[in-house]
C-alpha positions as CSV (number, residue, x, y, z in Angstrom):
1,M,6.2,-7.7,11.1
2,L,4.9,-10.8,9.4
3,R,1.5,-10.9,7.7
4,K,-0.3,-14.2,7.4
5,R,-2.2,-13.1,4.3
6,Q,-1.3,-10.7,1.5
7,R,-3.5,-7.6,1.5
8,G,-4.6,-6.0,-1.7
9,E,-6.9,-6.7,-4.6
10,L,-5.1,-9.7,-6.1
11,N,-3.0,-12.3,-4.5
12,L,-0.6,-14.6,-6.2
13,L,-3.0,-17.5,-6.5
14,W,-5.6,-15.5,-8.5
15,V,-2.9,-14.1,-10.7
16,A,-1.8,-17.7,-11.5
17,V,-5.4,-18.8,-12.2
18,F,-6.0,-15.8,-14.5
19,S,-2.8,-16.4,-16.4
20,G,-3.6,-20.1,-16.9
21,V,-7.1,-19.3,-18.2
22,L,-5.7,-16.7,-20.5
23,A,-3.0,-19.1,-21.8
24,L,-5.6,-21.8,-22.4
25,A,-7.8,-19.4,-24.4
26,A,-4.9,-18.3,-26.5
27,I,-3.8,-21.9,-27.2
28,T,-7.4,-22.8,-28.2
29,A,-7.6,-19.8,-30.5
30,L,-4.4,-20.8,-32.2
31,M,-5.5,-24.4,-32.6
32,S,-8.8,-23.1,-34.1
33,M,-6.9,-21.1,-36.6
34,R,-4.6,-23.9,-37.6
35,N,-7.4,-26.5,-38.0
36,E,-9.9,-24.0,-39.5
37,K,-12.4,-24.9,-36.9
38,N,-14.1,-22.8,-34.3
39,Y,-13.6,-24.7,-31.1
40,F,-15.3,-22.0,-29.1
41,A,-18.5,-22.3,-31.1
42,E,-18.4,-26.1,-30.9
43,A,-18.0,-26.0,-27.2
44,L,-20.9,-23.5,-26.9
45,N,-23.1,-25.8,-29.1
46,K,-22.3,-28.8,-27.0
47,V,-23.2,-26.9,-23.8
48,T,-26.4,-25.4,-25.2
49,G,-27.3,-28.3,-27.5
50,K,-28.1,-26.1,-30.4
51,M,-26.9,-26.2,-34.0
52,P,-25.4,-22.9,-35.2
53,D,-27.3,-20.9,-37.9
54,A,-24.3,-21.0,-40.2
55,V,-24.3,-24.8,-40.2
56,K,-28.1,-24.8,-40.9
57,E,-27.7,-22.5,-43.9
58,V,-24.8,-24.6,-45.4
59,A,-26.4,-27.9,-44.8
60,G,-29.8,-26.9,-46.2
61,P,-32.8,-29.2,-46.2
62,V,-31.9,-32.8,-46.9
63,V,-34.7,-34.2,-49.1
64,A,-33.7,-37.8,-49.5
65,E,-30.8,-40.1,-48.6
66,P,-28.3,-40.0,-51.4
67,K,-27.5,-43.1,-53.3
68,A,-24.3,-44.9,-52.3
69,G,-21.4,-43.8,-54.4
70,T,-23.1,-40.5,-55.5
71,L,-20.6,-37.7,-55.4
72,R,-21.7,-34.1,-55.2
73,K,-19.8,-30.8,-55.7
74,C,-20.8,-28.1,-53.3
75,V,-19.5,-24.6,-52.4
76,V,-19.3,-24.0,-48.7
77,D,-18.0,-20.6,-47.4
78,G,-16.4,-20.0,-50.8
79,K,-14.6,-23.3,-50.9
80,T,-15.4,-26.1,-53.3
81,V,-16.1,-29.3,-51.4
82,F,-16.8,-32.8,-52.7
83,S,-19.2,-34.8,-50.5
84,D,-21.7,-37.7,-50.6
85,T,-24.4,-35.7,-48.8
86,E,-26.8,-33.3,-50.5
87,C,-26.4,-29.5,-50.2
88,K,-28.3,-26.4,-51.4
89,A,-26.6,-25.7,-54.7
90,G,-24.8,-29.0,-55.3
91,K,-24.3,-30.7,-58.6
92,A,-23.8,-34.5,-59.1
93,V,-20.4,-35.4,-60.3
94,V,-19.8,-38.3,-62.7
95,V,-16.8,-40.2,-61.6
96,Q,-14.7,-41.8,-64.5
97,R,-12.3,-44.5,-63.8
98,T,-8.9,-44.0,-65.5
99,A,-5.7,-46.0,-65.6
100,G,-3.8,-43.0,-64.3
101,I,-0.6,-41.9,-65.8
102,E,0.9,-44.6,-68.0
103,S,4.6,-44.7,-68.9
104,P,5.2,-44.3,-72.7
105,K,5.7,-47.5,-74.6
106,V,9.3,-48.1,-75.7
107,A,9.6,-48.8,-79.4
108,V,11.2,-52.1,-80.3
109,A,14.7,-51.6,-81.5
110,P,15.5,-53.2,-84.8
111,S,17.8,-56.2,-84.6
112,A,21.4,-55.3,-84.9
113,S,22.8,-56.1,-88.3
114,A,26.3,-57.4,-88.8
115,T,28.6,-54.4,-88.9
116,S,31.7,-56.3,-89.8
117,D,32.6,-58.9,-92.4
118,P,32.8,-62.4,-91.0
119,V,35.7,-63.3,-93.2
120,L,37.7,-60.3,-91.8
121,D,36.8,-61.3,-88.2
122,K,38.2,-64.8,-88.8
123,A,41.4,-63.4,-90.2
124,I,41.8,-61.1,-87.1
125,E,41.2,-64.1,-84.8
126,K,43.9,-66.1,-86.5
127,Q,46.4,-63.3,-86.1
128,M,45.6,-62.9,-82.4
129,K,46.3,-66.6,-81.6
């Protein structure tokens, strides 16, 4: 006896859809961990149009636009970050230009003095001919 439709709670189509959604969620979670971002929260914020509270706390009130080239050292979630935007407990960093690592200067070698006697050299040359 052939049945046109599978009877039961789940059919094969819904099992495939559920497996695909579960795999997509797992891949997104792994990518979030690798890139140190929370893609789930970002997607929720895009849908709701809200800024999360954690970002508001970290960003803090921005008083004025920073000068171009001003570098600030901030601590965000226990990590030290250098940025050109102001933050709650940030310090201005003075940037010093350096030449980098320079190779050591080679001392000038003294000129080679004559180690042999010229008269002796001429005598040897005569014997060789």
